[in-house]
N, CA, C, O and the ligand as a Tripos MOL2 file, in Angstrom:
@<TRIPOS>MOLECULE
protein
  309   307    78     0     0
PROTEIN
NO_CHARGES

@<TRIPOS>ATOM
      1 N         -63.3220  -53.9130  153.0540 N.3       1 MET1
      2 CA        -64.1880  -52.8610  152.5140 C.3       1 MET1
      3 C         -63.3900  -51.9740  151.5620 C.2       1 MET1
      4 O         -62.2710  -51.5560  151.8600 O.2       1 MET1
      5 N         -63.9840  -51.7070  150.4400 N.am      2 LYS2
      6 CA        -63.3100  -50.8740  149.4430 C.3       2 LYS2
      7 C         -63.4440  -49.4120  149.8200 C.2       2 LYS2
      8 O         -64.5470  -48.9250  150.0680 O.2       2 LYS2
      9 N         -62.3290  -48.7210  149.8630 N.am      3 THR3
     10 CA        -62.3880  -47.3120  150.2460 C.3       3 THR3
     11 C         -61.9660  -46.3830  149.1150 C.2       3 THR3
     12 O         -62.1090  -45.1640  149.2100 O.2       3 THR3
     13 N         -61.4400  -46.9800  148.0340 N.am      4 VAL4
     14 CA        -61.0760  -46.1320  146.8970 C.3       4 VAL4
     15 C         -61.8600  -46.5440  145.6630 C.2       4 VAL4
     16 O         -62.2700  -47.6940  145.5070 O.2       4 VAL4
     17 N         -62.0520  -45.5710  144.8010 N.am      5 THR5
     18 CA        -62.7370  -45.8190  143.5460 C.3       5 THR5
     19 C         -62.0810  -44.9590  142.4790 C.2       5 THR5
     20 O         -61.1420  -44.2170  142.7700 O.2       5 THR5
     21 N         -62.5600  -45.0500  141.2640 N.am      6 PHE6
     22 CA        -61.9780  -44.2510  140.1880 C.3       6 PHE6
     23 C         -62.9890  -43.2290  139.6950 C.2       6 PHE6
     24 O         -64.1890  -43.4900  139.6180 O.2       6 PHE6
     25 N         -62.4690  -42.0700  139.3700 N.am      7 CYS7
     26 CA        -63.3120  -41.0090  138.8180 C.3       7 CYS7
     27 C         -63.7380  -41.4260  137.4110 C.2       7 CYS7
     28 O         -62.9070  -41.8030  136.5840 O.2       7 CYS7
     29 N         -65.0480  -41.3520  137.1530 N.am      8 LYS8
     30 CA        -65.5600  -41.7320  135.8330 C.3       8 LYS8
     31 C         -65.1030  -40.7360  134.7710 C.2       8 LYS8
     32 O         -65.0160  -41.0600  133.5870 O.2       8 LYS8
     33 N         -64.8150  -39.5170  135.2240 N.am      9 GLN9
     34 CA        -64.4850  -38.4400  134.3000 C.3       9 GLN9
     35 C         -63.0120  -38.4470  133.9110 C.2       9 GLN9
     36 O         -62.6710  -38.4440  132.7280 O.2       9 GLN9
     37 N         -62.1290  -38.4580  134.9360 N.am     10 CYS10
     38 CA        -60.6990  -38.3140  134.6390 C.3      10 CYS10
     39 C         -59.9030  -39.5840  134.9490 C.2      10 CYS10
     40 O         -58.7340  -39.6830  134.5750 O.2      10 CYS10
     41 N         -60.5180  -40.5510  135.6260 N.am     11 GLY11
     42 CA        -59.8550  -41.8200  135.8780 C.3      11 GLY11
     43 C         -58.9130  -41.8260  137.0690 C.2      11 GLY11
     44 O         -58.2750  -42.8430  137.3430 O.2      11 GLY11
     45 N         -58.8140  -40.7090  137.7830 N.am     12 ASN12
     46 CA        -57.9600  -40.6660  138.9600 C.3      12 ASN12
     47 C         -58.5590  -41.4680  140.1070 C.2      12 ASN12
     48 O         -59.7730  -41.6600  140.1820 O.2      12 ASN12
     49 N         -57.6840  -41.9350  141.0020 N.am     13 VAL13
     50 CA        -58.1500  -42.6850  142.1620 C.3      13 VAL13
     51 C         -58.7630  -41.7130  143.1600 C.2      13 VAL13
     52 O         -58.1820  -40.6770  143.4830 O.2      13 VAL13
     53 N         -59.9400  -42.0670  143.6350 N.am     14 LEU14
     54 CA        -60.6460  -41.2140  144.5890 C.3      14 LEU14
     55 C         -60.9650  -41.9800  145.8550 C.2      14 LEU14
     56 O         -61.0990  -43.2040  145.8380 O.2      14 LEU14
     57 N         -61.0850  -41.2570  146.9440 N.am     15 ASN15
     58 CA        -61.6210  -41.8340  148.1600 C.3      15 ASN15
     59 C         -63.1320  -41.9450  147.9820 C.2      15 ASN15
     60 O         -63.7680  -41.0140  147.4890 O.2      15 ASN15
     61 N         -63.7030  -43.0660  148.3760 N.am     16 CYS16
     62 CA        -65.1490  -43.2850  148.2270 C.3      16 CYS16
     63 C         -65.9840  -42.2280  148.9400 C.2      16 CYS16
     64 O         -67.1220  -41.9570  148.5600 O.2      16 CYS16
     65 N         -65.3950  -41.6320  149.9890 N.am     17 GLU17
     66 CA        -66.1400  -40.6510  150.7800 C.3      17 GLU17
     67 C         -66.3120  -39.3330  150.0290 C.2      17 GLU17
     68 O         -67.2230  -38.5610  150.3290 O.2      17 GLU17
     69 N         -65.4390  -39.0760  149.0540 N.am     18 PHE18
     70 CA        -65.4920  -37.8060  148.3320 C.3      18 PHE18
     71 C         -66.7700  -37.7030  147.5260 C.2      18 PHE18
     72 O         -67.1890  -38.6550  146.8670 O.2      18 PHE18
     73 N         -67.3780  -36.5390  147.5900 N.am     19 ARG19
     74 CA        -68.5880  -36.3310  146.7910 C.3      19 ARG19
     75 C         -68.2380  -35.7400  145.4390 C.2      19 ARG19
     76 O         -68.9760  -35.8880  144.4650 O.2      19 ARG19
     77 N         -67.0740  -35.0540  145.3980 N.am     20 PHE20
     78 CA        -66.6210  -34.4830  144.1330 C.3      20 PHE20
     79 C         -65.1870  -34.9000  143.8920 C.2      20 PHE20
     80 O         -64.4170  -35.0620  144.8400 O.2      20 PHE20
     81 N         -64.8260  -35.0740  142.6530 N.am     21 CYS21
     82 CA        -63.4510  -35.4250  142.3160 C.3      21 CYS21
     83 C         -62.5630  -34.2050  142.5360 C.2      21 CYS21
     84 O         -62.8370  -33.1420  141.9800 O.2      21 CYS21
     85 N         -61.4960  -34.3370  143.3430 N.am     22 PRO22
     86 CA        -60.6040  -33.1940  143.5860 C.3      22 PRO22
     87 C         -59.7400  -32.8610  142.3680 C.2      22 PRO22
     88 O         -59.1340  -31.7910  142.3160 O.2      22 PRO22
     89 N         -59.6800  -33.7520  141.4070 N.am     23 PHE23
     90 CA        -58.8280  -33.5370  140.2260 C.3      23 PHE23
     91 C         -59.5710  -32.7770  139.1360 C.2      23 PHE23
     92 O         -59.0310  -31.8400  138.5470 O.2      23 PHE23
     93 N         -60.7960  -33.1780  138.8710 N.am     24 CYS24
     94 CA        -61.5160  -32.5400  137.7600 C.3      24 CYS24
     95 C         -62.8350  -31.9170  138.1990 C.2      24 CYS24
     96 O         -63.4910  -31.2510  137.3980 O.2      24 CYS24
     97 N         -63.2400  -32.1150  139.4530 N.am     25 GLY25
     98 CA        -64.4640  -31.4920  139.9520 C.3      25 GLY25
     99 C         -65.7290  -32.2300  139.5910 C.2      25 GLY25
    100 O         -66.8270  -31.7780  139.9140 O.2      25 GLY25
    101 N         -65.5900  -33.3590  138.9260 N.am     26 ASN26
    102 CA        -66.7490  -34.1560  138.5480 C.3      26 ASN26
    103 C         -67.4500  -34.7010  139.7930 C.2      26 ASN26
    104 O         -66.8000  -35.1660  140.7290 O.2      26 ASN26
    105 N         -68.7740  -34.6370  139.7930 N.am     27 ARG27
    106 CA        -69.5260  -35.1660  140.9260 C.3      27 ARG27
    107 C         -69.3060  -36.6750  141.0000 C.2      27 ARG27
    108 O         -69.4770  -37.4030  140.0220 O.2      27 ARG27
    109 N         -68.9310  -37.1010  142.1590 N.am     28 HIS28
    110 CA        -68.6380  -38.5160  142.3390 C.3      28 HIS28
    111 C         -69.8600  -39.2230  142.8930 C.2      28 HIS28
    112 O         -70.2960  -38.9600  144.0140 O.2      28 HIS28
    113 N         -70.4130  -40.1350  142.0780 N.am     29 GLN29
    114 CA        -71.6040  -40.8650  142.5100 C.3      29 GLN29
    115 C         -71.2060  -41.9470  143.4930 C.2      29 GLN29
    116 O         -70.0860  -42.4580  143.4580 O.2      29 GLN29
    117 N         -72.1200  -42.2820  144.3550 N.am     30 ASN30
    118 CA        -71.8090  -43.3800  145.2590 C.3      30 ASN30
    119 C         -71.8020  -44.6790  144.4670 C.2      30 ASN30
    120 O         -72.3860  -44.7610  143.3860 O.2      30 ASN30
    121 N         -71.1560  -45.6700  144.9980 N.am     31 ARG31
    122 CA        -70.8920  -46.9080  144.2730 C.3      31 ARG31
    123 C         -72.1660  -47.5950  143.7930 C.2      31 ARG31
    124 O         -72.2420  -48.0850  142.6660 O.2      31 ARG31
    125 N         -73.1580  -47.6180  144.6680 N.am     32 GLU32
    126 CA        -74.4230  -48.2740  144.3120 C.3      32 GLU32
    127 C         -75.0040  -47.6730  143.0400 C.2      32 GLU32
    128 O         -75.4400  -48.3740  142.1270 O.2      32 GLU32
    129 N         -74.9900  -46.3290  143.0210 N.am     33 MET33
    130 CA        -75.5440  -45.6070  141.8790 C.3      33 MET33
    131 C         -74.7430  -45.9000  140.6230 C.2      33 MET33
    132 O         -75.3190  -46.1510  139.5640 O.2      33 MET33
    133 N         -73.4190  -45.8710  140.7280 N.am     34 SER34
    134 CA        -72.6240  -46.0900  139.5170 C.3      34 SER34
    135 C         -72.7250  -47.5360  139.0520 C.2      34 SER34
    136 O         -72.5860  -47.8160  137.8620 O.2      34 SER34
    137 N         -72.9670  -48.4590  139.9860 N.am     35 ASP35
    138 CA        -73.1960  -49.8530  139.6030 C.3      35 ASP35
    139 C         -74.4560  -49.9720  138.7580 C.2      35 ASP35
    140 O         -74.4850  -50.6800  137.7510 O.2      35 ASP35
    141 N         -75.5030  -49.2590  139.1920 N.am     36 ILE36
    142 CA        -76.7690  -49.2750  138.4500 C.3      36 ILE36
    143 C         -76.5550  -48.6880  137.0620 C.2      36 ILE36
    144 O         -77.0500  -49.2210  136.0690 O.2      36 ILE36
    145 N         -75.8180  -47.5930  137.0010 N.am     37 ILE37
    146 CA        -75.5670  -46.9480  135.7110 C.3      37 ILE37
    147 C         -74.7420  -47.8740  134.8150 C.2      37 ILE37
    148 O         -75.0360  -48.0300  133.6300 O.2      37 ILE37
    149 N         -73.7000  -48.4900  135.3990 N.am     38 ASP38
    150 CA        -72.8750  -49.4250  134.6230 C.3      38 ASP38
    151 C         -73.7190  -50.5550  134.0660 C.2      38 ASP38
    152 O         -73.5540  -50.9650  132.9170 O.2      38 ASP38
    153 N         -74.6470  -51.0640  134.9120 N.am     39 LYS39
    154 CA        -75.4950  -52.1730  134.5000 C.3      39 LYS39
    155 C         -76.4130  -51.7390  133.3660 C.2      39 LYS39
    156 O         -76.6380  -52.4830  132.4110 O.2      39 LYS39
    157 N         -76.9450  -50.5090  133.4860 N.am     40 SER40
    158 CA        -77.8250  -50.0000  132.4420 C.3      40 SER40
    159 C         -77.0740  -49.9030  131.1220 C.2      40 SER40
    160 O         -77.6140  -50.2470  130.0700 O.2      40 SER40
    161 N         -75.8310  -49.4370  131.1760 N.am     41 PHE41
    162 CA        -75.0430  -49.3130  129.9610 C.3      41 PHE41
    163 C         -74.7310  -50.6890  129.3940 C.2      41 PHE41
    164 O         -74.7140  -50.8760  128.1770 O.2      41 PHE41
    165 N         -74.4820  -51.6510  130.2770 N.am     42 ALA42
    166 CA        -74.1960  -53.0080  129.8270 C.3      42 ALA42
    167 C         -75.4210  -53.5890  129.1260 C.2      42 ALA42
    168 O         -75.3060  -54.2360  128.0850 O.2      42 ALA42
    169 N         -76.6170  -53.3450  129.7210 N.am     43 ASP43
    170 CA        -77.8600  -53.8310  129.1130 C.3      43 ASP43
    171 C         -78.0870  -53.1700  127.7620 C.2      43 ASP43
    172 O         -78.5060  -53.8090  126.7970 O.2      43 ASP43
    173 N         -77.7990  -51.8760  127.7180 N.am     44 LEU44
    174 CA        -77.9550  -51.1200  126.4810 C.3      44 LEU44
    175 C         -77.0380  -51.7060  125.4150 C.2      44 LEU44
    176 O         -77.4250  -51.8380  124.2540 O.2      44 LEU44
    177 N         -75.8290  -52.0530  125.8150 N.am     45 GLY45
    178 CA        -74.8750  -52.6620  124.8910 C.3      45 GLY45
    179 C         -75.3950  -53.9700  124.3440 C.2      45 GLY45
    180 O         -75.2410  -54.2660  123.1590 O.2      45 GLY45
    181 N         -76.0210  -54.7680  125.2280 N.am     46 LYS46
    182 CA        -76.5700  -56.0570  124.8120 C.3      46 LYS46
    183 C         -77.6830  -55.8560  123.7930 C.2      46 LYS46
    184 O         -77.7480  -56.5470  122.7760 O.2      46 LYS46
    185 N         -78.5680  -54.8860  124.0870 N.am     47 VAL47
    186 CA        -79.6830  -54.5980  123.1830 C.3      47 VAL47
    187 C         -79.1410  -54.1490  121.8350 C.2      47 VAL47
    188 O         -79.6280  -54.5680  120.7850 O.2      47 VAL47
    189 N         -78.1200  -53.2870  121.8780 N.am     48 GLN48
    190 CA        -77.5340  -52.7780  120.6530 C.3      48 GLN48
    191 C         -76.9090  -53.8930  119.8320 C.2      48 GLN48
    192 O         -77.0760  -53.9330  118.6130 O.2      48 GLN48
    193 N         -76.1910  -54.7990  120.4870 N.am     49 SER49
    194 CA        -75.5320  -55.8550  119.7270 C.3      49 SER49
    195 C         -76.5540  -56.8330  119.1700 C.2      49 SER49
    196 O         -76.3450  -57.4130  118.1040 O.2      49 SER49
    197 N         -77.6850  -57.0250  119.9020 N.am     50 ARG50
    198 CA        -78.7590  -57.8700  119.3750 C.3      50 ARG50
    199 C         -79.3440  -57.2400  118.1250 C.2      50 ARG50
    200 O         -79.6230  -57.9160  117.1350 O.2      50 ARG50
    201 N         -79.5250  -55.9110  118.1940 N.am     51 TRP51
    202 CA        -80.0840  -55.1830  117.0670 C.3      51 TRP51
    203 C         -79.1430  -55.2710  115.8760 C.2      51 TRP51
    204 O         -79.5740  -55.4880  114.7440 O.2      51 TRP51
    205 N         -77.8420  -55.0980  116.1470 N.am     52 GLN52
    206 CA        -76.8560  -55.1510  115.0730 C.3      52 GLN52
    207 C         -76.8250  -56.5360  114.4440 C.2      52 GLN52
    208 O         -76.6540  -56.6710  113.2320 O.2      52 GLN52
    209 N         -76.9900  -57.5630  115.2680 N.am     53 LEU53
    210 CA        -76.9900  -58.9370  114.7730 C.3      53 LEU53
    211 C         -78.1790  -59.1520  113.8440 C.2      53 LEU53
    212 O         -78.0700  -59.7950  112.8000 O.2      53 LEU53
    213 N         -79.3350  -58.5850  114.2600 N.am     54 ARG54
    214 CA        -80.5410  -58.7020  113.4300 C.3      54 ARG54
    215 C         -80.3260  -58.0090  112.0940 C.2      54 ARG54
    216 O         -80.6890  -58.5370  111.0430 O.2      54 ARG54
    217 N         -79.7210  -56.7990  112.1450 N.am     55 GLN55
    218 CA        -79.4580  -56.0550  110.9190 C.3      55 GLN55
    219 C         -78.5060  -56.8390  110.0240 C.2      55 GLN55
    220 O         -78.6620  -56.8690  108.8030 O.2      55 GLN55
    221 N         -77.5220  -57.4700  110.6490 N.am     56 LEU56
    222 CA        -76.5240  -58.2450  109.9200 C.3      56 LEU56
    223 C         -77.1720  -59.4380  109.2390 C.2      56 LEU56
    224 O         -76.8390  -59.7610  108.0990 O.2      56 LEU56
    225 N         -78.1020  -60.0980  109.9360 N.am     57 ASN57
    226 CA        -78.8150  -61.2370  109.3610 C.3      57 ASN57
    227 C         -79.6540  -60.8120  108.1720 C.2      57 ASN57
    228 O         -79.7180  -61.5090  107.1590 O.2      57 ASN57
    229 N         -80.3100  -59.6350  108.3080 N.am     58 LYS58
    230 CA        -81.1230  -59.0970  107.2210 C.3      58 LYS58
    231 C         -80.2470  -58.8340  106.0090 C.2      58 LYS58
    232 O         -80.5930  -59.1760  104.8780 O.2      58 LYS58
    233 N         -79.0850  -58.2070  106.2800 N.am     59 LEU59
    234 CA        -78.1510  -57.8680  105.2190 C.3      59 LEU59
    235 C         -77.6510  -59.1260  104.5270 C.2      59 LEU59
    236 O         -77.4980  -59.1570  103.3060 O.2      59 LEU59
    237 N         -77.4020  -60.1470  105.3080 N.am     60 GLU60
    238 CA        -76.8940  -61.3970  104.7550 C.3      60 GLU60
    239 C         -77.9250  -62.0340  103.8340 C.2      60 GLU60
    240 O         -77.5960  -62.5370  102.7600 O.2      60 GLU60
    241 N         -79.1910  -62.0030  104.2790 N.am     61 LYS61
    242 CA        -80.2710  -62.5740  103.4610 C.3      61 LYS61
    243 C         -80.4050  -61.8190  102.1450 C.2      61 LYS61
    244 O         -80.6240  -62.4050  101.0850 O.2      61 LYS61
    245 N         -80.2640  -60.4610  102.2500 N.am     62 ARG62
    246 CA        -80.3660  -59.6270  101.0610 C.3      62 ARG62
    247 C         -79.2180  -59.9630  100.0960 C.2      62 ARG62
    248 O         -79.4120  -60.0490   98.8830 O.2      62 ARG62
    249 N         -78.0420  -60.1450  100.6540 N.am     63 LEU63
    250 CA        -76.8660  -60.4670   99.8440 C.3      63 LEU63
    251 C         -77.0370  -61.8150   99.1620 C.2      63 LEU63
    252 O         -76.6600  -61.9900   98.0030 O.2      63 LEU63
    253 N         -77.6070  -62.7620   99.8870 N.am     64 GLU64
    254 CA        -77.8400  -64.0880   99.3050 C.3      64 GLU64
    255 C         -78.7850  -63.9900   98.1170 C.2      64 GLU64
    256 O         -78.6150  -64.6710   97.1060 O.2      64 GLU64
    257 N         -79.7880  -63.1230   98.2650 N.am     65 LYS65
    258 CA        -80.7550  -62.9110   97.1940 C.3      65 LYS65
    259 C         -80.0720  -62.3010   95.9760 C.2      65 LYS65
    260 O         -80.2850  -62.7230   94.8400 O.2      65 LYS65
    261 N         -79.2380  -61.2880   96.2520 N.am     66 ILE66
    262 CA        -78.5180  -60.6210   95.1610 C.3      66 ILE66
    263 C         -77.5890  -61.6210   94.4720 C.2      66 ILE66
    264 O         -77.4800  -61.6380   93.2460 O.2      66 ILE66
    265 N         -76.9360  -62.4330   95.2560 N.am     67 GLU67
    266 CA        -76.0190  -63.4330   94.7160 C.3      67 GLU67
    267 C         -76.7770  -64.4140   93.8140 C.2      67 GLU67
    268 O         -76.3080  -64.7780   92.7360 O.2      67 GLU67
    269 N         -77.9440  -64.8270   94.2770 N.am     68 ALA68
    270 CA        -78.7680  -65.7480   93.4950 C.3      68 ALA68
    271 C         -79.1780  -65.1070   92.1810 C.2      68 ALA68
    272 O         -79.1830  -65.7610   91.1380 O.2      68 ALA68
    273 N         -79.5300  -63.8010   92.2350 N.am     69 GLU69
    274 CA        -79.9260  -63.0800   91.0270 C.3      69 GLU69
    275 C         -78.7670  -62.9740   90.0570 C.2      69 GLU69
    276 O         -78.9320  -63.1610   88.8510 O.2      69 GLU69
    277 N         -77.5880  -62.6710   90.5910 N.am     70 ILE70
    278 CA        -76.3890  -62.5620   89.7470 C.3      70 ILE70
    279 C         -76.1000  -63.9010   89.0820 C.2      70 ILE70
    280 O         -75.8090  -63.9560   87.8870 O.2      70 ILE70
    281 N         -76.1790  -64.9670   89.8480 N.am     71 ASN71
    282 CA        -75.9440  -66.3030   89.2950 C.3      71 ASN71
    283 C         -76.9480  -66.6240   88.1980 C.2      71 ASN71
    284 O         -76.6180  -67.2380   87.1830 O.2      71 ASN71
    285 N         -78.1800  -66.1920   88.4310 N.am     72 PHE72
    286 CA        -79.2420  -66.4170   87.4450 C.3      72 PHE72
    287 C         -78.9070  -65.7150   86.1370 C.2      72 PHE72
    288 O         -79.0270  -66.2980   85.0590 O.2      72 PHE72
    289 N         -78.4760  -64.4250   86.2440 N.am     73 PHE73
    290 CA        -78.1480  -63.6640   85.0390 C.3      73 PHE73
    291 C         -76.9130  -64.2260   84.3520 C.2      73 PHE73
    292 O         -76.8140  -64.2000   83.1250 O.2      73 PHE73
    293 N         -75.9710  -64.7340   85.1410 N.am     74 LEU74
    294 CA        -74.7630  -65.2960   84.5530 C.3      74 LEU74
    295 C         -75.0860  -66.5620   83.7590 C.2      74 LEU74
    296 O         -74.4700  -66.8570   82.7340 O.2      74 LEU74
    297 N         -76.0650  -67.2900   84.2660 N.am     75 GLN75
    298 CA        -76.4670  -68.5140   83.5870 C.3      75 GLN75
    299 C         -77.1690  -68.2340   82.2640 C.2      75 GLN75
    300 O         -77.1710  -69.0670   81.3580 O.2      75 GLN75
    301 N         -77.7740  -67.0320   82.1650 N.am     76 LEU76
    302 CA        -78.4980  -66.6570   80.9510 C.3      76 LEU76
    303 C         -77.5640  -66.4470   79.7750 C.2      76 LEU76
    304 O         -77.9390  -66.6450   78.6190 O.2      76 LEU76
    305 N         -76.3190  -66.0370   80.0920 N.am     77 LYS77
    306 CA        -75.3660  -65.7030   79.0340 C.3      77 LYS77
    307 C         -75.0230  -66.9290   78.1790 C.2      77 LYS77
    308 O         -74.2320  -66.8260   77.2410 O.2      77 LYS77
    309 ZN        -61.9970  -36.6170  138.1390 Zn       78 ZN78
@<TRIPOS>BOND
     1     1     2 1
     2     2     3 1
     3     3     4 2
     4     3     5 am
     5     5     6 1
     6     6     7 1
     7     7     8 2
     8     7     9 am
     9     9    10 1
    10    10    11 1
    11    11    12 2
    12    11    13 am
    13    13    14 1
    14    14    15 1
    15    15    16 2
    16    15    17 am
    17    17    18 1
    18    18    19 1
    19    19    20 2
    20    19    21 am
    21    21    22 1
    22    22    23 1
    23    23    24 2
    24    23    25 am
    25    25    26 1
    26    26    27 1
    27    27    28 2
    28    27    29 am
    29    29    30 1
    30    30    31 1
    31    31    32 2
    32    31    33 am
    33    33    34 1
    34    34    35 1
    35    35    36 2
    36    35    37 am
    37    37    38 1
    38    38    39 1
    39    39    40 2
    40    39    41 am
    41    41    42 1
    42    42    43 1
    43    43    44 2
    44    43    45 am
    45    45    46 1
    46    46    47 1
    47    47    48 2
    48    47    49 am
    49    49    50 1
    50    50    51 1
    51    51    52 2
    52    51    53 am
    53    53    54 1
    54    54    55 1
    55    55    56 2
    56    55    57 am
    57    57    58 1
    58    58    59 1
    59    59    60 2
    60    59    61 am
    61    61    62 1
    62    62    63 1
    63    63    64 2
    64    63    65 am
    65    65    66 1
    66    66    67 1
    67    67    68 2
    68    67    69 am
    69    69    70 1
    70    70    71 1
    71    71    72 2
    72    71    73 am
    73    73    74 1
    74    74    75 1
    75    75    76 2
    76    75    77 am
    77    77    78 1
    78    78    79 1
    79    79    80 2
    80    79    81 am
    81    81    82 1
    82    82    83 1
    83    83    84 2
    84    83    85 am
    85    85    86 1
    86    86    87 1
    87    87    88 2
    88    87    89 am
    89    89    90 1
    90    90    91 1
    91    91    92 2
    92    91    93 am
    93    93    94 1
    94    94    95 1
    95    95    96 2
    96    95    97 am
    97    97    98 1
    98    98    99 1
    99    99   100 2
   100    99   101 am
   101   101   102 1
   102   102   103 1
   103   103   104 2
   104   103   105 am
   105   105   106 1
   106   106   107 1
   107   107   108 2
   108   107   109 am
   109   109   110 1
   110   110   111 1
   111   111   112 2
   112   111   113 am
   113   113   114 1
   114   114   115 1
   115   115   116 2
   116   115   117 am
   117   117   118 1
   118   118   119 1
   119   119   120 2
   120   119   121 am
   121   121   122 1
   122   122   123 1
   123   123   124 2
   124   123   125 am
   125   125   126 1
   126   126   127 1
   127   127   128 2
   128   127   129 am
   129   129   130 1
   130   130   131 1
   131   131   132 2
   132   131   133 am
   133   133   134 1
   134   134   135 1
   135   135   136 2
   136   135   137 am
   137   137   138 1
   138   138   139 1
   139   139   140 2
   140   139   141 am
   141   141   142 1
   142   142   143 1
   143   143   144 2
   144   143   145 am
   145   145   146 1
   146   146   147 1
   147   147   148 2
   148   147   149 am
   149   149   150 1
   150   150   151 1
   151   151   152 2
   152   151   153 am
   153   153   154 1
   154   154   155 1
   155   155   156 2
   156   155   157 am
   157   157   158 1
   158   158   159 1
   159   159   160 2
   160   159   161 am
   161   161   162 1
   162   162   163 1
   163   163   164 2
   164   163   165 am
   165   165   166 1
   166   166   167 1
   167   167   168 2
   168   167   169 am
   169   169   170 1
   170   170   171 1
   171   171   172 2
   172   171   173 am
   173   173   174 1
   174   174   175 1
   175   175   176 2
   176   175   177 am
   177   177   178 1
   178   178   179 1
   179   179   180 2
   180   179   181 am
   181   181   182 1
   182   182   183 1
   183   183   184 2
   184   183   185 am
   185   185   186 1
   186   186   187 1
   187   187   188 2
   188   187   189 am
   189   189   190 1
   190   190   191 1
   191   191   192 2
   192   191   193 am
   193   193   194 1
   194   194   195 1
   195   195   196 2
   196   195   197 am
   197   197   198 1
   198   198   199 1
   199   199   200 2
   200   199   201 am
   201   201   202 1
   202   202   203 1
   203   203   204 2
   204   203   205 am
   205   205   206 1
   206   206   207 1
   207   207   208 2
   208   207   209 am
   209   209   210 1
   210   210   211 1
   211   211   212 2
   212   211   213 am
   213   213   214 1
   214   214   215 1
   215   215   216 2
   216   215   217 am
   217   217   218 1
   218   218   219 1
   219   219   220 2
   220   219   221 am
   221   221   222 1
   222   222   223 1
   223   223   224 2
   224   223   225 am
   225   225   226 1
   226   226   227 1
   227   227   228 2
   228   227   229 am
   229   229   230 1
   230   230   231 1
   231   231   232 2
   232   231   233 am
   233   233   234 1
   234   234   235 1
   235   235   236 2
   236   235   237 am
   237   237   238 1
   238   238   239 1
   239   239   240 2
   240   239   241 am
   241   241   242 1
   242   242   243 1
   243   243   244 2
   244   243   245 am
   245   245   246 1
   246   246   247 1
   247   247   248 2
   248   247   249 am
   249   249   250 1
   250   250   251 1
   251   251   252 2
   252   251   253 am
   253   253   254 1
   254   254   255 1
   255   255   256 2
   256   255   257 am
   257   257   258 1
   258   258   259 1
   259   259   260 2
   260   259   261 am
   261   261   262 1
   262   262   263 1
   263   263   264 2
   264   263   265 am
   265   265   266 1
   266   266   267 1
   267   267   268 2
   268   267   269 am
   269   269   270 1
   270   270   271 1
   271   271   272 2
   272   271   273 am
   273   273   274 1
   274   274   275 1
   275   275   276 2
   276   275   277 am
   277   277   278 1
   278   278   279 1
   279   279   280 2
   280   279   281 am
   281   281   282 1
   282   282   283 1
   283   283   284 2
   284   283   285 am
   285   285   286 1
   286   286   287 1
   287   287   288 2
   288   287   289 am
   289   289   290 1
   290   290   291 1
   291   291   292 2
   292   291   293 am
   293   293   294 1
   294   294   295 1
   295   295   296 2
   296   295   297 am
   297   297   298 1
   298   298   299 1
   299   299   300 2
   300   299   301 am
   301   301   302 1
   302   302   303 1
   303   303   304 2
   304   303   305 am
   305   305   306 1
   306   306   307 1
   307   307   308 2
@<TRIPOS>SUBSTRUCTURE
     1 MET1         2 RESIDUE 1 A MET
     2 LYS2         6 RESIDUE 1 A LYS
     3 THR3        10 RESIDUE 1 A THR
     4 VAL4        14 RESIDUE 1 A VAL
     5 THR5        18 RESIDUE 1 A THR
     6 PHE6        22 RESIDUE 1 A PHE
     7 CYS7        26 RESIDUE 1 A CYS
     8 LYS8        30 RESIDUE 1 A LYS
     9 GLN9        34 RESIDUE 1 A GLN
    10 CYS10       38 RESIDUE 1 A CYS
    11 GLY11       42 RESIDUE 1 A GLY
    12 ASN12       46 RESIDUE 1 A ASN
    13 VAL13       50 RESIDUE 1 A VAL
    14 LEU14       54 RESIDUE 1 A LEU
    15 ASN15       58 RESIDUE 1 A ASN
    16 CYS16       62 RESIDUE 1 A CYS
    17 GLU17       66 RESIDUE 1 A GLU
    18 PHE18       70 RESIDUE 1 A PHE
    19 ARG19       74 RESIDUE 1 A ARG
    20 PHE20       78 RESIDUE 1 A PHE
    21 CYS21       82 RESIDUE 1 A CYS
    22 PRO22       86 RESIDUE 1 A PRO
    23 PHE23       90 RESIDUE 1 A PHE
    24 CYS24       94 RESIDUE 1 A CYS
    25 GLY25       98 RESIDUE 1 A GLY
    26 ASN26      102 RESIDUE 1 A ASN
    27 ARG27      106 RESIDUE 1 A ARG
    28 HIS28      110 RESIDUE 1 A HIS
    29 GLN29      114 RESIDUE 1 A GLN
    30 ASN30      118 RESIDUE 1 A ASN
    31 ARG31      122 RESIDUE 1 A ARG
    32 GLU32      126 RESIDUE 1 A GLU
    33 MET33      130 RESIDUE 1 A MET
    34 SER34      134 RESIDUE 1 A SER
    35 ASP35      138 RESIDUE 1 A ASP
    36 ILE36      142 RESIDUE 1 A ILE
    37 ILE37      146 RESIDUE 1 A ILE
    38 ASP38      150 RESIDUE 1 A ASP
    39 LYS39      154 RESIDUE 1 A LYS
    40 SER40      158 RESIDUE 1 A SER
    41 PHE41      162 RESIDUE 1 A PHE
    42 ALA42      166 RESIDUE 1 A ALA
    43 ASP43      170 RESIDUE 1 A ASP
    44 LEU44      174 RESIDUE 1 A LEU
    45 GLY45      178 RESIDUE 1 A GLY
    46 LYS46      182 RESIDUE 1 A LYS
    47 VAL47      186 RESIDUE 1 A VAL
    48 GLN48      190 RESIDUE 1 A GLN
    49 SER49      194 RESIDUE 1 A SER
    50 ARG50      198 RESIDUE 1 A ARG
    51 TRP51      202 RESIDUE 1 A TRP
    52 GLN52      206 RESIDUE 1 A GLN
    53 LEU53      210 RESIDUE 1 A LEU
    54 ARG54      214 RESIDUE 1 A ARG
    55 GLN55      218 RESIDUE 1 A GLN
    56 LEU56      222 RESIDUE 1 A LEU
    57 ASN57      226 RESIDUE 1 A ASN
    58 LYS58      230 RESIDUE 1 A LYS
    59 LEU59      234 RESIDUE 1 A LEU
    60 GLU60      238 RESIDUE 1 A GLU
    61 LYS61      242 RESIDUE 1 A LYS
    62 ARG62      246 RESIDUE 1 A ARG
    63 LEU63      250 RESIDUE 1 A LEU
    64 GLU64      254 RESIDUE 1 A GLU
    65 LYS65      258 RESIDUE 1 A LYS
    66 ILE66      262 RESIDUE 1 A ILE
    67 GLU67      266 RESIDUE 1 A GLU
    68 ALA68      270 RESIDUE 1 A ALA
    69 GLU69      274 RESIDUE 1 A GLU
    70 ILE70      278 RESIDUE 1 A ILE
    71 ASN71      282 RESIDUE 1 A ASN
    72 PHE72      286 RESIDUE 1 A PHE
    73 PHE73      290 RESIDUE 1 A PHE
    74 LEU74      294 RESIDUE 1 A LEU
    75 GLN75      298 RESIDUE 1 A GLN
    76 LEU76      302 RESIDUE 1 A LEU
    77 LYS77      306 RESIDUE 1 A LYS
    78 ZN78       309 GROUP 0 **** ****
């Protein structure tokens, strides 16, 4: 059984039984709760990276279009 954890605020090692961090006073969430929060942040990260990928694809398509236009104008010369 794990009896120590880390303070999310200051990173110090804490006893799981502590409700507050003795180093910085940050409220220490129980493990279950912080697991849920960690998972939510992980999901948020996934959503964000999916969004960024979509934006990147859009940008790439736009760049391809611009490149095609530039090539077209270069051919006119
Ligand atoms: Zn702390």
